[in-house]
N, C-alpha and C positions, 0 to 999 in steps of 0.2 A: 564196444561193439553191441550187438543185441538189435531188437526190433521192438518198437512202439506201435501200438495199434490205437488208431484215433477213431472214436465212435460219438456221433451225436444221438441223443434219444429224447423221446417225449411219449409218455404213456405206451411204453413197449413191454409191459409185464408179461405179455403172451409169449414173446419170442427172446426176452433178455437172457434167460438162463442158457437157452440153447446156443446163442452167439458168444456169450463169454466162455463157455465151456469149450467151444471150438477154438477160440482166438488163444485161450490159455494154453493150447498145445504147442505154440511157437512163440507167442510174445513174452518179453521180458517185462513189459509194462503195459497196462491197458488204460488210456486216458478217455474218460467218458464225460462229455459235457451235456448236461440236462438242460432242455430248453422250455420246461415248464411243465413236468409230469404231475399228475394228480392221483395216479395209481400207486402201485408198489413197485415201480420200476427201479427207483432209488435204493430202495431196501434190498432189493434182489442184488443189484449191481455191488453195493457195498458190502456184500457177504463174501466176495471174492478177494482174496489177499493181493492179487496183482493189479486190481482196479484203483485208480486215482480218479475220485468223483469230483467234479466241478459243476457250480451252477453257472449258465451263460450269463455273460455281462450284457448282452444285447436282447435277449429274448426271454419271456416267462410266460405263466399260463394265461396272462391276459392279452398277449400278443395276438392281434387278428391273423389269420393265416395268410390274407393278401399282403401283409407287412413283413412276413418271414422270409429270410434268405438263407438257403441251404450252404451256400458257398461261405457266407460270414460265420455261420455256426461252425462248419467244418474246419475252418481257418482258426477259430478259437481252439479247438482240440488239438490241432497240429501245432500250434505255438507253444503248447504245454508239454509236448513230447520231450524226452531228454535222451533216448537212444540214438544210435548212429543212423538207424534207417527208421521210416515211418511207413505202415501201410494203414489205408483207411477203410473202414467197414461200415456198412449199414446195420442197424439192429436186426433186420431180418435176413442178414447174411449168415452163412456157416460155410465150413469146408471139412472134407474128410481128413483122416490122419494122415494119409499118404501125401496130401497137398500141404498139410500143415508142416511136415518134415521138410519138404522142398522150400518152403518160406524161410525156415530156420536157417537152411543152408545158404540162401541168398542173402540173408542178413549179415554173413561174414564176408561178403564181397566188398573189397575196399574201393573199387571203381566207382566213379560218380555216375550212375546209370539209373534212369527211371525205368520201371518194370511195367509192362502191360500184361494184364492177367485176363483170361477169358471168364465170362460170367454167364451161368446158366439160370434162366428165369422161366419157369414152365417150359414151353416149347422152344423158346427163342434162345439163341447164344449170341453173345456180342463181346466185345473187348473194352476193358476200362484201364487207363493208367492208375495204378493203385499203389504201387511201392516206390519210395525214392529216399535218397539220402537226406538226412536232417540238416538243417542250417545252411542249405544251398538255394534258398529263395523260392523253392517249389511250393507253390500255395494255388487255391482255388481262385479263379478269375472272379471278382466280386461284381462285375458288371452284368453277371447272369445269376439271378437268385435261385432259379430253378433248373434243372438238367445242367448243372454247373459242370465245368471241366478243370483239370489241372493245368496251370501255366508251368511248363517244365523249365522255364528260365535258361533255355539253350541247351539243357542236358539231353544226350542221346537217349531214345526210347528203344527197349529191347522187349521181345515177347519172353515172359518166364515160362518155359515149358514144364510140364508135368504138374501144373497147378490148375485146379478149377474151383471157383468161388460159386456157391450155390444161393440163388436168392429168392426166398419163400415168403412173400408177405401175407400177411392175414388180413381178413375182411374187417373194415372199420364202418363207423356210422356215416362218415364222409369218405367217398372213393379218393384215391390219390389223384385221378384225373380231375375231379372237381376243385380240390386243392391247388394242383399244378396249373389249372386253367386260370384261376384268380390271380396266382403269382405271375404267370406268363402275360396275362393281359396287361398287368401293371408294368412289367419290363417293356412289352411292346410299346406302351404309351410313352415310356421314358426314352427309349432307344430309337424309335421311329420304326418305319416298315422297310428298313433296308439292312436288317441284321439277320442273316440266314438262319443261324441256330434258334434263335427266338421264334422265327416264323414257322420253322419246321415242327418244333415242338408244341407250338400253339395249334398248328393243324391237326398233329396227333391227339392233342387233348380234346379238341372238338369232334373227331372221329370217334374215339373212344366213348364219348358221351352221346353219341348217335346223332350230332348236329352236322350232317354230312355236307349240306350246302355250304355252311361255313368253312368246313374243312377243305372243300375243293378250292374255295376262294383263297384261302391262305396257302395251300400247296402251290397255286398259280403265282402268288406273290413270292413264295420261296424260290420257286424255278426261275423267276425273273432276275434273281439277283446272286444265285448261289453257283459256285464252281466246283464244289466237292462231288466228284462223279459218283461215289458210292452211295452218298446220301440222296443225290438226285434220283439215283435208281429207286430208292425206297420211297422217295416223295411221289414218284409216278406210280409206283406199285400201290401204295396206300390210296392215291387219288383214284385210281381205278377201282379199288375195292369200294370207295365212297361211292362213285358213280354207279357201280353195280347195286349197291344198297338203295339207291335212289331209283332202280330200275331202267336205268339209261345203259343198257348193254352194249350198244353201238359205240357209244363214247368210251366206256370202260374198255372195250376191245381194242381201240385205237390207242388208248393210254397205255395199255400193258404192253402193246408192241413198241411204243415209244420207250418204255422202261428197259426193254432189251437193246435198244439203241445206245442208252445211257451206259448199260453195262451187262454184258451177256453171260456173266458167270453163274447166274443164280437160277435155280429150279422152280422157285415160286411162281413166277409169270406162266410157266407151262402148267403147272397145276390149275392155276386160276383159269386159263384158257380151257383146259379139260373140263372142269366144273361147269363153264359156260355152255360148252358143247353138249355135255350130258344132260343139262336142264332143257336144252332145245330138243333133246331126242336124238342127236347125231352121236351115236355110241362109237362108231368107227373112227370118227375124227377125235372124239374125246379120248379114246384109247391111244391114239397116236401122240396126243398132247402129254398123257401121263408117261408114255413110253420115253418122250423127250426128257421129262424130269428125272426118269431113272437113269439115263445116260448122261446126265449132268453131274460131273464130279463135285464133291463137297468143297465149297471154296473156303480153304483153310486160312487163306490170307485175308479174308473178310473181317472188317472191323465192327460192323453194325449188326442188324437184328436178323440173323440167319435162323430159319425154322428147320431143324435137323430133320424132322419127320418128313419134310418135303422131298427128300432125296432118297428114300426107300420106303419106309412104312406107308406113307399115305398114297404116293401113286401106284404101290402094289396092290393095295386095297381097292382103290378106284378103279384100275384096270379090270380086276375081278367083277367089281360092280358093273363095268360096261359089258363084259361078256355076258353076265346073268341077265342084264336088262335086253340084250340082243337076243337070247333063246327065245324063241317062239314069238317073236314080235317084229318080224321082218317087214311087216306092212307099215311100220312106222317111217315116215319120209324123212329124209335128211334135208338140210337147208339147200334149196336150189340155187343153181349158178347164178340166176339173174338177181338173187338177193344177197349173195355173198361174194363180193369182189375184192380181191386184194389189190390196192393201189400201192405201187412201189416207185419211188424216184431213182432212176439209175444214177450213180455217181458221175460226176463231170469227168473224172479220170477214165481213159478208155481202158487201161488194163483192169482196173476194178470193176468197171461197167461189165466188162465181159464176163468176170466171174459172178457178179451178181445175177446176170441174165441166165447164166447156166444153173444157177441154184434155183432161180424161179422157175425155170423151165421144168425141173424136177418135180415141182409142186402139181404139175398138171395132171398127174396120174391120180390125184386125189379128187379131180374133177371141179377144182375151183376156177372162176375166172380171174385172169391176171391182167391188170392194165399197168402199163409202164409209162410214166411220163418221159416223152422223147421230143425235146424241143430242138435237137440238132439232127442234122441229116445222118451223121454216123451213128447216132443212136437208133434211129429208125432202121438202118441197115442192119445193124447188130440184132435188134428185136425180130427182125423178119427172119433170121436164121433159127430163132428158139421156137420150138414147138409149143403151142398153147399159150403164148405170150402175145399180146397185142399192144401196140403203141398208140398213144394219143397225145394231144398237146395240153399240159398242165393239169394240176388239181391243186387243192388246198393241202398245205402241210404234207408233202410227201415224205416217205421215210427215206433216209439217206444212209450210205453205208458209213460205219463210224470211221473217223479219221485217224484214231490212235491205235489201229490194228495194221499188223503187217500182212503181205500176201497170203502167207501160210493160214491165216484165220479167217479171211473174208468169205471164202466159200462156205465154211462151216457156219459161220455168223448168219449169212443170208439164208441158208437152209433152215436155221432155228427161227429167224424172224418170219420166214414163209411159213412155218409150220409143218416142216416135213423132216422125217429121221431116216436118212440113208442108212441101209443095212451096215451095221458095225462101223459106220462112218467110212464106208469103202466109196468106189466111184458112183457118182450120182446117175439115176436113170435118164441120162440125156441121150435121146435116141439120134443116131446118125440118119440124114435124109438120103445118103448113098451108103452102099456097101464098100468096105475097104477093098483097095485093089492090090492084089498079091504082087509084092515086089516093089511098091511104091512107098517111099519114104520121105519124111518131111525133115528137113535140117533148118532150125531157127537159130541164126547166129546171135549170139549175145556176148556179154562182157566177160564171160568165164574163161573163153580162150581168145588167142590173138586171131586176127583175120586170116593169117596164113594157115593156123591150125584147122580151122573151119573149112578152107578151100581143100587143104588135104583130106580131110574127112570126106567131103563131098566126092573127090575124086577115087577114093578107096571103095565107096559104096558103087559108083558107077561101073568100076572095074569088074564087079561081081554081077553085072547085067541089070542092075536095079534102076528103077526111075527115081529121080530125086527133085523134090519141090523144095527151092532155097526161099527162106524168108529172113526178115530182120525183125526184131522186136517192135520196131517203130512203125511196120506196115500196118495196114488198115485191120482192124479186127475181124470185120466180115470175111475179108480175103483169108485171114488165118483160119477161122472157122471152117470155110469151104475146104481148104488143104487138108485140116486135120479130118474131117468127115471122110476123106478118101485114103488117108495114110494107114499103111499096115503098122508102122511104128515111127516114133519121133525121137530126134536127137535135139536137146535144147539146154539152155543154161537154166539155173535156179530162177524162179520168179513166176510170173502170171501165166506164161505159156505151160509150164510144168503143171499148173492147176487146171488149166483149160483141158490139156492132154488127159489129165486124170478124170475130168468131168465126162469125156467122151469114152473113157476106158481104152485109150490108145496106149499100147506098150511104150514106155519111154526110157531113155537113158538121160540122166539129168547130171550136168557138171556143176559142181558146187565150188565158188571161190571165197566162201566164208561159213562160218559155223560148223557144226558136226553134220554131215550129210547123213550119217546113220541115225541121228536122232531128229533132224529137221525134215528130211524127205518122207515122201509117202512111202509105205512098205511096198505098194504094188509096183514101184518104179526102181530101176537101178540107179543108185544115188553114188557118184563118184567125186572125190575131190580133184578139182581141175588142175591145180598147180602140179600135181604128182602123177597125172593121167596123161600119157601119149595117146596119139591117135590110134596106134596098134593095140594099145591096152583097151581103149574104149570099144573097138571093134570086137576083141577077144571077149570081154565082159558080155557085150551083147550076144555073141554067138553062144556063149556059155549060160544064157539066162534060162530059168526054169520054163 
């Protein structure tokens, strides 16, 4: 049993002692491969009893940095490890004693599992596959010389909880971005411009060096070939920051909205949009964007470069900045409607389009102009029901609702992309064009119940002297909107009508035929399991609602 730590070094005297002292808390052996140090790195390393120090077989002090390969060097160190488990470290990594104890416990696990461990580097937090069973063919992919990754050889990957590796690099005469750029440009030449990983990190290196035009070019090349959703989000996010640095704020704003289309879990875009609004003097809208960031939960399942401060400290500070900037400066004019137009392409699916239009209409209270691409007649009919939204035919690169989300999240997503924050994520401020009629109910028949049960429900409601509008989920959306606008309450199955009713603030009883209605349904609605609810039960629940 036991754990080997594998480390590669070159001129790391400033951090070598800190790293080895940290690793010694859990490692049974520390294998260090030196790739050409000319300072006191080797002397410091050899003073620790657990260290086994080797000179690299491939690299030395005369190796040009563009010819260096991190993956080859790390594999050298891994192959010299003798314990049952291996964990790789950079020389500028270290961990606290609590994390070290957890690593030691994981080293006693007999199952063949690769462990992913969170890494904190300044304000960023991301995941690395770090620890794995020795002798199972787990090595770094030598096709990538820089920003290398472990090939797990088919072994399952699990997150190791209770552990954090801290990465604190020191300043050097040559920045890591300059070094990485030289290596990545060589990799790109060898592999061609169709390797997403190389293109992504090459674009990052250009951006970090202030070469923003080249960064934008390579982010576009990456987006043309990659399918990794989370990484695509960051490519668009970093591309937007690059465009902003080039003073192209319109393109930057459009790109940041597209990043939310890729992956809506992150607060960073809202902070970015808040900063843009603040710079333009629109403090009210800036504060709304920062409030959006505060209401975004930290994405604990994220694997890449999350900035933890963007989920509390930064938006809180910037909201206060907005309030202070607004005091005594009410003469500052916000961006006028004719200059800022949100252009949004409705999804082709009628149900999702209804939800998107509802979300967009709620943005109207912020005074923005909203234009929706409406190429079909039913889309134009739908938009005509939505206050503040107008339809027109076609525009370049419309935003589309993400296809990988269920109905439950579409309204919330559309609100976020539109830049509006409903209070406590409650019903959106969608105004009814007509007042609800007392004693008028809408029954939308869905799959939750059989046809006979829906008929029985309608008859029971009518016996009470109420008026009933009957519809099916397949009916025209515009007709559904018209009926909902008049209804005192709604009975429906789970799905898009449930969300539409919530957007109008119509009290609803929702029958669920899957999942847990208590967890999945909106709290403002009565949520019942269809299979165990009779018509009389449904009526009784509705009568007893708060």
